[in-house]
GUVO-577325 format. One record per residue (C-alpha): x, y, z. Coordinates in steps of 0.1 Angstrom, whole numbers. Example, Ala and Ser with C-alpha at 12.3 -4.5 7.8 and 13.67 -1.06 7.14 Angstrom:
<sites>
+-------+-------+-------+
|    xx |    yy |    zz |
+-------+-------+-------+
|   123 |   -45 |    78 |
|   137 |   -11 |    71 |
+-------+-------+-------+
</sites>
This chain:
<sites>
+-------+-------+-------+
|    xx |    yy |    zz |
+-------+-------+-------+
|   688 |   135 |    57 |
|   663 |   145 |    30 |
|   667 |   110 |    14 |
|   662 |    94 |    48 |
|   631 |   114 |    55 |
|   616 |   104 |    21 |
|   624 |    68 |    27 |
|   608 |    69 |    62 |
|   577 |    86 |    47 |
|   575 |    59 |    20 |
|   580 |    32 |    45 |
|   552 |    46 |    68 |
|   529 |    51 |    38 |
|   535 |    15 |    26 |
|   529 |     2 |    62 |
|   497 |    22 |    64 |
|   485 |     9 |    30 |
|   495 |   -26 |    39 |
|   475 |   -23 |    72 |
|   445 |   -11 |    53 |
|   447 |   -35 |    24 |
|   463 |   -67 |    35 |
|   441 |   -91 |    56 |
|   448 |  -128 |    60 |
|   422 |  -147 |    40 |
|   414 |  -184 |    39 |
|   431 |  -202 |    10 |
|   398 |  -209 |    -7 |
|   388 |  -173 |   -11 |
|   379 |  -164 |   -47 |
|   397 |  -132 |   -60 |
|   415 |  -124 |   -27 |
|   431 |   -92 |   -39 |
|   398 |   -77 |   -50 |
|   383 |   -88 |   -16 |
|   412 |   -70 |     2 |
|   406 |   -38 |   -17 |
|   368 |   -40 |   -11 |
|   375 |   -46 |    26 |
|   401 |   -17 |    28 |
|   377 |     8 |    12 |
|   349 |    -2 |    36 |
|   373 |     1 |    65 |
|   382 |    36 |    53 |
|   345 |    46 |    51 |
|   339 |    31 |    85 |
|   368 |    51 |   100 |
|   356 |    83 |    85 |
|   320 |    77 |    96 |
|   333 |    69 |   131 |
|   353 |   101 |   132 |
|   322 |   121 |   121 |
|   302 |   105 |   149 |
|   329 |   112 |   175 |
|   330 |   148 |   164 |
|   292 |   150 |   168 |
|   288 |   159 |   131 |
|   266 |   130 |   121 |
|   253 |    96 |   132 |
|   276 |    67 |   122 |
|   250 |    50 |   100 |
|   239 |    82 |    84 |
|   276 |    91 |    76 |
|   281 |    56 |    60 |
|   249 |    61 |    40 |
|   264 |    93 |    26 |
|   291 |    72 |    10 |
|   265 |    48 |    -4 |
|   247 |    79 |   -19 |
|   276 |    84 |   -44 |
|   270 |    49 |   -58 |
|   235 |    56 |   -72 |
|   222 |    56 |  -107 |
|   191 |    73 |  -121 |
|   162 |    51 |  -133 |
|   175 |    45 |  -169 |
|   154 |    26 |  -194 |
|   171 |     6 |  -222 |
|   160 |   -13 |  -253 |
|   147 |   -42 |  -231 |
|   133 |   -26 |  -200 |
|   114 |     5 |  -189 |
|   128 |    16 |  -155 |
|   109 |    41 |  -133 |
|   108 |    54 |   -97 |
|    73 |    55 |   -83 |
|    54 |    46 |   -51 |
|    33 |    17 |   -40 |
|    11 |    25 |   -10 |
|    32 |    57 |    -5 |
|    64 |    37 |    -3 |
|    91 |    44 |   -28 |
|    98 |    16 |   -53 |
|   119 |    13 |   -85 |
|   100 |    -6 |  -112 |
|   115 |   -27 |  -140 |
|    90 |   -35 |  -167 |
|   100 |   -57 |  -197 |
|    93 |   -42 |  -232 |
|    93 |   -76 |  -249 |
|    59 |   -87 |  -259 |
|    46 |  -117 |  -241 |
|    17 |  -139 |  -250 |
|    14 |  -151 |  -214 |
|    12 |  -131 |  -182 |
|    46 |  -123 |  -168 |
|    64 |  -135 |  -137 |
|    74 |  -110 |  -110 |
|    99 |  -105 |   -82 |
|    95 |   -81 |   -53 |
|   131 |   -74 |   -43 |
|   142 |   -60 |    -9 |
|   178 |   -47 |    -7 |
|   203 |   -53 |    21 |
|   223 |   -29 |    43 |
|   215 |   -39 |    79 |
|   182 |   -20 |    79 |
|   203 |    12 |    80 |
|   221 |    15 |    46 |
|   214 |    10 |    10 |
|   191 |    21 |   -18 |
|   174 |     6 |   -48 |
|   194 |    31 |   -69 |
|   228 |    15 |   -59 |
|   246 |     3 |   -90 |
|   247 |   -33 |   -80 |
|   211 |   -34 |   -69 |
|   201 |   -18 |  -102 |
|   222 |   -43 |  -121 |
|   207 |   -72 |  -102 |
|   171 |   -61 |  -108 |
|   178 |   -53 |  -145 |
|   193 |   -87 |  -151 |
|   165 |  -104 |  -133 |
|   139 |   -85 |  -153 |
|   157 |   -89 |  -186 |
|   165 |  -126 |  -184 |
|   132 |  -137 |  -170 |
|   110 |  -113 |  -189 |
|    97 |  -105 |  -154 |
|    84 |   -74 |  -136 |
|   108 |   -64 |  -107 |
|    96 |   -42 |   -79 |
|   126 |   -30 |   -59 |
|   115 |   -17 |   -25 |
|   131 |    15 |   -10 |
|   120 |    10 |    26 |
|   128 |    37 |    52 |
|   160 |    32 |    72 |
|   173 |    33 |   107 |
|   184 |    53 |   127 |
|   156 |    77 |   115 |
|   131 |    48 |   115 |
|   133 |    18 |   138 |
|   116 |   -16 |   137 |
|    89 |   -24 |   126 |
|    90 |     4 |   100 |
|   113 |   -14 |    76 |
|    92 |   -46 |    79 |
|    59 |   -27 |    75 |
|    72 |    -9 |    44 |
|    83 |   -41 |    27 |
|    51 |   -58 |    37 |
|    29 |   -29 |    25 |
|    45 |   -29 |    -9 |
|    43 |   -67 |   -13 |
|     6 |   -67 |    -2 |
|    -2 |   -38 |   -26 |
|    15 |   -56 |   -55 |
|    -3 |   -89 |   -48 |
|   -37 |   -72 |   -53 |
|   -54 |   -86 |   -84 |
|   -59 |   -50 |   -97 |
|   -21 |   -42 |   -95 |
|   -11 |   -76 |  -109 |
|   -34 |   -71 |  -139 |
|   -22 |   -36 |  -144 |
|    14 |   -49 |  -149 |
|     2 |   -81 |  -167 |
|    16 |  -103 |  -140 |
|     5 |  -139 |  -134 |
|    -9 |  -141 |   -98 |
|     5 |  -176 |   -94 |
|    41 |  -166 |  -103 |
|    53 |  -140 |   -78 |
|    84 |  -143 |   -57 |
|    96 |  -122 |   -28 |
|   134 |  -120 |   -26 |
|   161 |  -101 |    -7 |
|   197 |  -101 |     5 |
|   211 |   -98 |    40 |
|   187 |   -75 |    59 |
|   165 |   -77 |    28 |
|   165 |  -115 |    31 |
|   154 |  -110 |    67 |
|   125 |   -88 |    55 |
|   116 |  -111 |    27 |
|   114 |  -141 |    51 |
|    93 |  -121 |    75 |
|    70 |  -109 |    47 |
|    64 |  -144 |    35 |
|    55 |  -156 |    70 |
|    32 |  -127 |    76 |
|    14 |  -132 |    43 |
|     4 |  -168 |    54 |
|   -16 |  -152 |    83 |
|   -32 |  -124 |    64 |
|   -67 |  -133 |    53 |
|   -70 |  -102 |    32 |
|   -44 |  -115 |     7 |
|   -60 |  -137 |   -19 |
|   -30 |  -142 |   -42 |
|    -2 |  -162 |   -25 |
|    35 |  -161 |   -32 |
|    49 |  -188 |   -54 |
|    85 |  -186 |   -40 |
|   109 |  -168 |   -16 |
|   146 |  -163 |   -23 |
|   167 |  -155 |     7 |
|   203 |  -144 |    -1 |
|   226 |  -147 |    30 |
|   197 |  -136 |    52 |
|   199 |  -124 |    89 |
|   172 |  -145 |   106 |
|   178 |  -146 |   144 |
|   187 |  -122 |   172 |
|   191 |  -147 |   200 |
|   224 |  -164 |   194 |
|   251 |  -140 |   183 |
|   278 |  -165 |   192 |
|   269 |  -194 |   169 |
|   299 |  -211 |   152 |
|   295 |  -187 |   122 |
|   297 |  -156 |   144 |
|   328 |  -170 |   161 |
|   346 |  -183 |   130 |
|   339 |  -152 |   110 |
|   341 |  -125 |   137 |
|   368 |  -106 |   117 |
|   361 |  -116 |    81 |
|   357 |   -89 |    54 |
|   326 |   -67 |    49 |
|   305 |   -79 |    79 |
|   327 |   -85 |   110 |
|   307 |   -96 |   141 |
|   308 |   -61 |   158 |
|   293 |   -46 |   127 |
|   264 |   -71 |   126 |
|   258 |   -65 |   163 |
|   256 |   -28 |   156 |
|   231 |   -33 |   128 |
|   209 |   -56 |   149 |
|   209 |   -31 |   178 |
|   204 |    -1 |   156 |
|   173 |   -18 |   141 |
|   156 |   -14 |   175 |
|   173 |    15 |   193 |
|   204 |    37 |   196 |
|   205 |    28 |   233 |
|   240 |    15 |   239 |
|   229 |    -9 |   266 |
|   212 |   -31 |   240 |
|   243 |   -30 |   218 |
|   266 |   -39 |   247 |
|   243 |   -67 |   258 |
|   241 |   -81 |   223 |
|   279 |   -78 |   219 |
|   284 |  -100 |   250 |
|   255 |  -123 |   239 |
|   236 |  -116 |   272 |
|   205 |   -98 |   259 |
|   178 |  -125 |   260 |
|   158 |  -127 |   292 |
|   151 |  -160 |   309 |
|   114 |  -157 |   302 |
|   122 |  -160 |   265 |
|   143 |  -192 |   270 |
|   117 |  -213 |   251 |
|   128 |  -195 |   219 |
|   163 |  -210 |   220 |
|   150 |  -243 |   207 |
|   144 |  -226 |   174 |
|   180 |  -215 |   170 |
|   198 |  -244 |   188 |
|   227 |  -249 |   164 |
|   238 |  -280 |   182 |
|   208 |  -298 |   167 |
|   202 |  -277 |   136 |
|   237 |  -275 |   120 |
|   254 |  -302 |   101 |
|   286 |  -316 |   117 |
|   310 |  -298 |    92 |
|   297 |  -264 |   103 |
|   299 |  -271 |   140 |
|   336 |  -277 |   137 |
|   351 |  -278 |   172 |
|   325 |  -256 |   188 |
|   307 |  -269 |   219 |
|   272 |  -257 |   225 |
|   268 |  -240 |   259 |
|   235 |  -230 |   276 |
|   227 |  -193 |   270 |
|   236 |  -167 |   296 |
|   204 |  -147 |   303 |
|   202 |  -110 |   303 |
|   179 |   -84 |   319 |
|   141 |   -85 |   314 |
|   142 |   -47 |   314 |
|   159 |   -46 |   279 |
|   134 |   -70 |   264 |
|   105 |   -50 |   279 |
|   119 |   -17 |   265 |
|   128 |   -31 |   231 |
|   105 |   -61 |   225 |
|   114 |   -60 |   188 |
|   144 |   -82 |   191 |
|   122 |  -111 |   203 |
|    96 |  -105 |   175 |
|    95 |  -130 |   147 |
|    89 |  -101 |   122 |
|   125 |   -91 |   131 |
|   138 |  -126 |   136 |
|   119 |  -151 |   114 |
|   137 |  -182 |   129 |
|   117 |  -176 |   161 |
|    84 |  -190 |   148 |
|    72 |  -224 |   157 |
|    75 |  -254 |   133 |
|    37 |  -252 |   126 |
|    40 |  -216 |   114 |
|    66 |  -227 |    88 |
|    42 |  -251 |    72 |
|    27 |  -237 |    40 |
|    56 |  -213 |    32 |
|    63 |  -211 |    -5 |
|    92 |  -230 |   -22 |
|   124 |  -215 |   -10 |
|   159 |  -206 |   -23 |
|   185 |  -199 |     4 |
|   221 |  -189 |    -4 |
|   247 |  -190 |    25 |
|   284 |  -181 |    23 |
|   310 |  -200 |    43 |
|   329 |  -169 |    55 |
|   299 |  -150 |    68 |
|   287 |  -144 |   104 |
|   251 |  -150 |    91 |
|   259 |  -184 |    76 |
|   243 |  -205 |   103 |
|   211 |  -184 |   102 |
|   204 |  -195 |    66 |
|   215 |  -231 |    72 |
|   192 |  -235 |   103 |
|   163 |  -220 |    84 |
|   168 |  -244 |    55 |
|   169 |  -274 |    79 |
|   138 |  -262 |    98 |
|   118 |  -255 |    65 |
|   126 |  -289 |    51 |
|   115 |  -305 |    83 |
|    82 |  -286 |    80 |
|    77 |  -299 |    45 |
|    87 |  -268 |    25 |
|   107 |  -275 |    -7 |
|   141 |  -258 |    -2 |
|   171 |  -253 |   -26 |
|   201 |  -244 |    -4 |
|   232 |  -232 |   -21 |
|   263 |  -230 |     1 |
|   291 |  -210 |   -14 |
|   323 |  -221 |     3 |
|   347 |  -197 |   -14 |
|   332 |  -163 |    -4 |
|   319 |  -138 |    21 |
|   288 |  -119 |    31 |
|   274 |   -94 |     6 |
|   293 |  -108 |   -24 |
|   264 |  -100 |   -48 |
|   266 |   -64 |   -38 |
|   300 |   -62 |   -57 |
|   289 |   -72 |   -92 |
|   292 |   -38 |  -107 |
|   325 |   -21 |  -116 |
|   351 |   -14 |  -102 |
|   348 |   -46 |   -80 |
|   330 |   -67 |  -106 |
|   335 |   -99 |   -86 |
|   333 |  -130 |  -107 |
|   320 |  -150 |   -78 |
|   292 |  -124 |   -73 |
|   282 |  -129 |  -110 |
|   283 |  -167 |  -106 |
|   259 |  -165 |   -76 |
|   236 |  -140 |   -93 |
|   234 |  -165 |  -123 |
|   225 |  -193 |   -99 |
|   198 |  -172 |   -83 |
|   183 |  -162 |  -117 |
|   185 |  -198 |  -130 |
|   166 |  -210 |  -100 |
|   139 |  -184 |  -105 |
|   137 |  -193 |  -141 |
|   131 |  -230 |  -133 |
|   108 |  -225 |  -103 |
|    88 |  -193 |  -109 |
+-------+-------+-------+
</sites>
């Protein structure tokens, strides 16, 4: 009996482990086992956070952020870079300043981290590594922005923090303090940070107080539109690792409110009121996506939702939250642009549509499409995950900056 009980326990434990770790992945996925382990650990954190929320102990996102908290490193200088935590305009930033002497003024990158406007920190090991490598290899100043997060702070706080830091940094007095060339500044970010970077670049065009303009923007698998949460990417990748569709819907809705009615409307893609129907032309994937990404999907007219929601939470129709919603004229004059999209990502089509629209508006765009990977891959470049594909894409990004900044 004892042996049978042990075997049963072993079988159940193995089944549970298999349930957690094994997920069917497309054949072209790079490093599938590592991806499965990453996905399993995120699933575990998600289940714990959900349990804490159900027990009334803590908000889901705050519980998730607690796990992120363990992945932080102190600002540590090395032989090449001075690293320090400080504040620009009362907003926390981590600064990376090269020690190497430079005859010329330096380049600079304002970097905005991802995490669905709810999670993440400039002190996260992968963000620290990304900023360090950028600073070291380009001999550039990197300003990593620690904007305030939802659910404590809702839109437009995250945007305003990112904007305020960028605007402060672009002042001639700040640039000269850090020996930065005013003509060689880039704003960059991944995921929700790519969303904020795109919104910041758009807003700077309209701001007459800003004399020094951006040279470039780099958008790494950015979230750019709130209207169509059923594009082919959302459908094809609804259950893919790291960012399944339900999770992205939760991030989007949490950015504006904890009101469940918005989350439910977004989940069924019925949140846009008929009076905002003119905005759909800016995210019409049937005209903006190449054939190979449309696959067998057929575009259907949107199902409109209640005007009440949009009146209560106007943020989700605001271009500062959804940069794809601006007109073609407002895209003209944006700086040269780098966009990375990943095949197995619900946000894939956002980046592709933006690349197409920017090019049509005369903006020079480099669009890299990584077919073998998933959303957030560059957040797994530090050990233990140490994803080779993440390092490959980080190198592409830094090489592009080196050639264009």
